[in-house]
C-alpha positions in Angstrom: 30.9 157.1 96.6 34.4 159.1 94.6 36.1 157.0 92.2 39.4 156.8 94.4 37.1 155.3 97.4 35.2 152.9 95.3 38.9 151.7 94.2 40.3 151.7 97.9 37.1 149.9 98.4 37.5 146.7 96.1 41.1 146.7 96.5 40.6 145.9 100.3 38.4 143.2 99.3 40.1 141.5 96.9 42.7 141.4 100.0 40.2 139.8 102.7 39.2 137.5 100.1 42.9 136.4 99.3 43.2 136.0 102.8 40.4 133.8 103.3 41.2 131.4 100.1 44.6 131.3 102.0 43.6 130.8 105.6 41.3 127.5 103.7 44.6 126.2 101.8 46.8 126.1 104.5 43.8 124.4 106.9 44.4 120.0 105.9 40.9 119.8 107.7 39.4 122.1 104.9 37.7 120.0 102.3 38.8 120.4 98.8 42.1 121.7 99.8 45.4 121.1 99.0 46.6 119.8 102.4 49.8 122.1 101.8 52.0 122.3 105.5 55.0 123.9 106.8 58.5 121.4 107.2 57.6 121.9 111.5 54.1 120.8 111.2 54.7 117.4 111.6 56.8 114.7 113.0 59.8 114.1 109.9 58.2 109.9 110.0 56.3 107.8 112.2 58.4 105.5 114.3 57.6 102.7 116.4 57.6 103.3 120.1 59.7 100.4 120.9 62.0 101.1 118.1 62.5 104.3 118.7 63.4 104.0 122.4 66.1 101.2 121.1 68.0 103.7 118.8 67.3 106.5 121.4 69.0 103.8 123.6 71.9 103.4 121.4 72.5 107.4 120.8 72.5 107.5 124.7 75.4 105.3 124.6 77.3 107.5 121.8 76.9 110.7 123.5 77.8 108.9 127.0 81.3 107.7 125.2 82.0 111.1 123.8 81.4 113.3 126.5 82.9 110.6 128.9 86.6 110.6 126.5 86.5 113.4 124.3 88.0 115.7 127.1 91.2 113.3 127.6 91.7 113.9 123.8 94.1 116.1 122.8 95.7 117.9 119.8 99.7 117.7 119.6 101.3 120.8 117.3 104.9 120.4 116.4 107.8 121.2 115.3 110.8 119.9 114.0 114.3 121.8 113.1 115.4 119.8 109.6 118.1 120.8 107.1 118.0 121.2 103.4 121.0 121.5 100.5 121.3 125.3 100.4 121.9 124.4 96.5 119.7 122.6 95.2 121.6 121.4 92.5 124.3 120.5 95.5 125.9 117.2 94.7 125.5 117.5 91.0 129.2 117.2 89.2 128.9 120.4 86.7 128.2 123.7 86.3 124.5 125.3 86.3 123.2 128.6 84.7 127.1 129.3 85.3 127.0 129.1 89.4 130.3 126.4 90.1 129.4 123.7 92.8 131.9 124.1 94.8 130.6 122.5 98.0 131.2 126.0 99.8 127.5 126.0 100.9 126.3 125.0 103.7 122.9 122.9 104.3 119.8 125.3 105.2 117.9 124.6 108.4 114.4 125.0 108.3 111.8 124.2 110.6 108.6 122.1 110.1 105.4 122.3 111.6 103.3 119.0 112.1 100.0 118.2 113.9 98.3 115.0 115.4 96.2 113.4 118.0 96.6 112.1 121.4 95.4 110.7 124.3 95.5 111.7 128.4 96.4 108.0 130.0 98.0 108.7 133.4 98.3 111.7 135.9 101.3 112.0 138.5 101.4 115.0 141.0 100.9 117.7 138.4 102.2 115.8 135.5 100.1 114.4 132.7 101.7 111.9 130.3 99.9 111.8 126.6 100.3 108.8 124.8 100.7 109.3 121.0 102.6 108.0 117.6 106.2 108.7 117.3 105.9 109.5 113.9 104.0 112.5 115.6 105.8 113.9 118.5 109.5 111.5 118.7 111.4 113.7 116.7 110.0 117.3 117.7 112.0 120.0 119.0 108.9 121.8 120.2 105.6 120.5 121.5 102.4 122.1 122.3 99.4 120.4 123.8 95.5 121.6 122.9 93.4 120.4 125.7 89.9 119.6 124.5 88.9 122.9 126.6 91.0 125.0 123.5 93.7 125.5 126.5 97.0 125.1 125.0 99.8 123.5 127.4 103.8 123.3 127.0 104.8 119.4 126.3 107.7 117.6 126.7 108.7 114.7 125.2 108.8 111.9 127.9 110.4 109.4 125.6 109.7 107.8 121.7 110.2 104.3 120.1 110.4 103.8 116.5 109.7 99.9 116.6 106.5 100.3 118.0 105.8 103.9 116.7 104.6 104.9 119.6 105.5 108.4 122.1 105.0 109.7 125.6 104.6 113.3 126.0 103.9 115.1 129.0 103.0 118.4 130.7 102.3 120.3 134.2 98.7 121.7 135.3 97.4 123.0 138.7 94.2 121.7 137.5 92.9 118.2 139.0 90.4 118.0 136.7 91.9 117.4 133.5 90.2 113.6 132.4 92.2 110.9 132.2 91.5 108.4 129.8 90.9 104.7 131.0 93.2 102.2 129.2 90.8 98.9 127.8 92.0 95.2 127.1 92.4 94.9 123.6 92.6 91.3 123.8 88.7 90.9 124.4 88.0 93.0 121.0 86.3 91.2 118.7 85.5 92.0 115.0 82.1 93.5 115.0 82.6 95.3 118.0 81.4 98.7 117.6 84.0 101.2 117.9 84.9 105.4 118.0 88.0 106.7 116.6 88.8 110.3 117.9 91.2 112.9 117.3 92.0 115.9 115.2 91.8 114.8 111.3 92.7 117.9 109.0 92.9 120.1 111.6 89.2 119.5 113.0 90.1 119.2 116.9 87.6 117.1 119.1 86.3 114.8 115.8 84.7 111.8 116.9 84.0 108.8 114.4 81.9 105.6 115.2 82.4 102.2 113.1 82.8 98.9 113.7 86.2 96.5 114.3 87.2 94.9 110.8 89.9 92.7 111.6 92.3 92.0 114.0 95.5 90.6 114.3 96.8 93.0 111.1 100.5 93.3 110.1 102.1 96.7 109.4 103.4 95.9 105.9 105.5 98.5 104.7 105.1 100.9 107.8 107.9 99.4 109.9 106.3 98.6 113.0 106.2 95.5 114.8 102.7 96.2 116.5 100.1 94.2 115.7 96.8 96.4 114.4 93.4 96.6 115.0 91.6 96.9 111.6 88.2 99.4 111.6 86.4 101.1 109.2 85.4 104.0 111.6 86.8 107.1 109.4 90.7 107.9 110.3 92.6 110.7 108.5 95.7 112.8 108.3 95.8 114.0 111.5 94.3 111.2 114.0 97.5 109.8 114.2 98.0 108.9 118.1 94.6 109.5 118.9 92.4 107.0 120.6 90.3 104.0 119.4 87.6 103.6 121.7 85.0 100.8 122.7 81.2 101.3 123.6 82.5 101.4 127.6 84.7 104.1 126.9 87.9 102.7 127.1 91.2 103.1 124.7 91.5 99.7 123.0 93.7 100.9 120.6 95.6 104.2 119.3 95.0 105.6 115.6 98.2 105.1 113.7 97.4 104.9 109.5 95.4 103.9 106.8 95.5 102.3 104.0 94.0 104.2 101.2 95.2 105.4 97.5 93.5 108.7 97.8 95.5 109.7 100.6 91.6 110.3 102.7 89.6 108.0 104.3 88.7 104.7 102.9 87.4 102.6 105.5 90.5 100.8 106.3 92.2 102.4 109.2 94.6 100.8 111.8 95.5 101.1 115.3 98.0 99.8 117.6 96.2 97.5 120.1 96.3 99.4 123.2 97.8 96.2 125.0 100.8 96.2 123.3 102.0 99.6 124.6 100.9 99.3 128.2 104.3 98.2 129.5 105.8 101.3 127.1 104.2 103.7 129.0 106.3 102.1 132.5 109.2 102.1 130.5 109.1 105.4 129.5 108.1 106.8 132.4 110.9 105.0 134.4 113.7 104.9 131.9 112.8 107.5 129.1 112.6 104.6 126.5 111.1 100.9 126.1 113.3 98.0 127.3 112.6 95.1 125.3 113.8 91.7 126.4 116.1 89.7 123.9 117.2 86.1 123.3 119.1 86.2 120.2 117.5 84.5 117.6 116.7 85.6 113.6 113.5 84.5 113.2 111.5 83.7 109.6 108.2 83.0 108.2 108.3 80.2 106.5 106.2 78.1 103.6 104.4 75.3 103.8 107.0 73.4 101.6 109.5 74.3 103.9 107.3 73.2 107.1 107.0 69.6 105.7 110.9 69.3 105.2 111.4 70.4 108.8 108.6 67.8 109.8 106.5 70.6 111.0 103.1 69.6 109.6 100.5 72.1 110.0 102.1 73.6 113.1 101.7 77.4 113.6 104.8 79.1 114.6 108.5 81.1 114.0 111.3 79.4 112.5 114.7 80.0 114.0 116.7 80.1 111.2 119.7 81.6 112.5 121.1 82.4 116.4 123.9 84.6 117.9 126.9 82.8 119.1 126.7 83.4 123.0 123.4 84.8 123.0 120.8 83.5 125.8 119.0 81.3 123.0 122.1 79.0 122.9 123.1 78.9 126.5 119.6 77.4 127.2 119.6 75.2 124.0 118.0 76.5 121.3 119.3 75.9 118.2 119.1 77.1 114.6 116.7 74.6 112.8 114.1 75.3 116.1 110.2 76.1 115.1 108.8 78.1 118.0 105.0 76.8 118.8 104.8 78.6 122.3 106.2 80.8 124.7 105.2 80.5 128.2 102.0 78.2 127.5 100.8 80.9 124.7 100.4 79.7 121.1 103.0 81.6 118.7 100.9 82.0 115.4 103.5 84.6 113.4 106.9 85.8 113.8 105.7 89.6 114.5 104.1 87.9 117.4 106.7 86.1 119.1 108.8 89.4 118.4 106.6 91.2 120.6 105.9 88.8 123.1 109.9 88.1 123.8 110.3 91.8 124.1 108.0 92.3 126.4 109.4 89.6 128.9 111.2 91.0 131.8 114.6 91.2 131.7 116.3 88.2 133.6 112.9 86.3 133.5 113.6 82.3 132.5 110.8 82.2 129.6 109.6 78.6 128.4 109.6 77.8 124.8 108.0 75.1 123.0 109.4 74.2 119.6 109.9 71.4 117.2 113.2 70.0 116.5 113.8 67.7 113.9 110.0 66.3 114.1 110.1 66.2 117.6 108.8 68.7 120.7 111.2 70.0 122.6 110.9 72.6 125.8 113.6 75.2 126.0 113.9 77.7 129.3 115.7 80.6 128.4 116.9 83.4 130.7 115.7 86.8 129.2 118.7 89.8 129.1 117.9 93.1 128.0 118.3 94.2 124.6 121.4 95.9 123.6 120.6 97.3 119.8 124.9 97.1 119.3 124.9 93.6 120.2 121.4 92.5 118.5 122.7 93.9 115.4 126.3 92.6 115.4 125.7 90.2 112.3 129.3 88.7 112.6 128.1 86.6 115.3 125.1 84.8 113.6 125.3 81.3 112.9 125.6 79.7 110.8 125.6 82.9 109.0 122.9 81.6 106.3 119.6 80.5 105.8 119.3 76.4 104.1 116.4 76.1 101.7 114.6 72.7 101.1 115.6 71.6 97.1 112.1 71.6 96.1 111.3 70.5 92.4 111.5 74.4 91.0 114.9 74.9 92.8 116.1 71.7 91.5 115.0 72.8 87.8 116.3 75.9 88.1 119.6 74.9 89.5 120.3 72.1 87.2 120.5 69.6 90.2 120.8 65.7 88.9 118.1 63.9 90.4 120.7 62.1 93.2 121.9 65.4 94.4 120.4 65.9 97.8 121.0 68.2 100.2 119.8 71.9 101.0 120.7 75.1 99.4 122.4 78.4 100.6 120.7 81.2 100.6 121.0 84.5 102.2 124.9 84.8 103.2 125.6 87.2 105.7 128.6 89.3 105.5 131.2 88.7 108.1 130.0 85.7 109.6 130.9 82.2 109.4 129.3 81.3 106.4 131.2 84.2 104.7 134.2 83.3 106.2 134.4 80.1 104.7 133.5 81.3 101.7 130.0 80.0 101.2 128.0 81.3 98.5 124.6 82.0 97.3 122.9 78.6 95.5 125.5 76.4 97.1 124.3 73.2 97.9 125.5 71.3 101.3 125.5 67.6 100.9 127.2 66.5 104.3 128.2 68.2 107.2 131.8 67.6 109.2 131.3 64.2 106.8 128.0 63.5 108.0 125.8 63.0 104.8 122.5 65.2 104.6 119.8 64.8 102.7 117.0 67.4 103.8 116.4 70.2 106.2 115.8 68.0 109.2 118.6 66.1 108.5 121.1 69.8 108.1 120.1 71.3 111.7 120.5 67.8 113.4 124.0 67.8 112.0 124.3 71.7 112.6 124.4 71.4 116.5 127.2 72.8 118.2 127.2 71.0 121.3 130.7 69.2 121.5 132.1 70.2 118.1 135.4 71.9 118.2 134.9 72.8 114.2 132.9 72.3 111.4 132.8 72.2 107.6 130.7 71.7 105.4 130.7 69.7 101.9 129.7 71.9 99.0 128.0 71.0 95.7 128.4 73.4 92.8 128.0 73.0 89.2 128.8 69.5 89.0 131.5 69.5 91.7 132.1 68.3 95.3 134.5 70.0 97.4 134.9 70.8 101.4 135.0 74.1 102.8 137.9 75.2 105.1 136.9 74.4 108.8 135.6 76.8 110.9 136.7 77.0 114.8 133.4 76.5 117.1 134.0 78.9 120.5 
């Protein structure tokens, strides 16, 4: 055999031997082998069949919720016209780099784009209505709605409301198959419930995250919203605003609105407006183009335990009527400044925000029953609700008495350097143009008598403040060691 032939034969033999050894090493049954296996040879883990069935059932629910609700979730793209000074240094009283600031330049108009989410909540003929946040679409000059199947529709603003941060937009389509979401009952939601947040976070449309309901009845401190919020740890980010928060039944229970975050991204503290807070608003938008609010004409305050004790309220929860509008439905119905509202139409009142929402949702013309504590006694007051008029509601000149009375605590007595024999109430929060301002009451004044009737505490003061049957009112005021009577204020 030639030398090169021998070399080929030896090489082929070596290859065959290597192949056999490799095959044995991959054979898990081969004795003495390394039992090498590829990743797809066996299941990743061994899961008991019963347990796997439970998890698969839950996964099926998640899939069903996603498939059922996501087609009704949309992306909302907006454009808003804004203005900015043409000269960034406009308004400065000096020349900058030799350019005189003569005010001749006009503001520059520009267009700002925005992105948010929404959910289709109603269909009427060819018109589909999409619920979202006011801060998403309320100021938009152009609105486009991107459906879950990537179709883009021209949107129109139906109505917006800044007090609840909600808006309704619409689009037209001949397609009757476009999905409409089902609204649930947020009053049945409990902490610990499984939930899903849907929308377009950071531009990633058709996204869904899952979590639980962390808490209920959160206030929107700092977000200028009278709604109460559902708190969730389902991931919510910028762009999720206006999208739905959904329960395991595929029902919308909230509208994702804001997050608490130190980074600007999700930290497990997301907040959604309870859907029951906006159901009436949807009808109002479609019917009137705006939300109609009931109004009774009172100023409400949260009060401390010390304040409640001074009022004779005890441990009751509720909302304190610190002032009311002269001639308002509340005054006509017999409500008085100093009343502590504990229930409205049989439903317990726990906070000021809750009572504001409840009154706002009352039908105009309806007579509502308020349970109040007055001077330590329980009283029922019936008030006929009127339509809220922003001009009337913001006219502080009609507020009575025009200030908030505070009890004299040990700390206040020390701060004002009051003798222990001086009793009454302390004047605070005097409002301009009111009766209090007209008779020159000032913050830190101590009222010791009303119409020559001595008052020693809050209960005495608010009892004496009753306008019924009186033609005028005046106060005895103690200040820096002197007691003087104010001028007399004529009552209407």
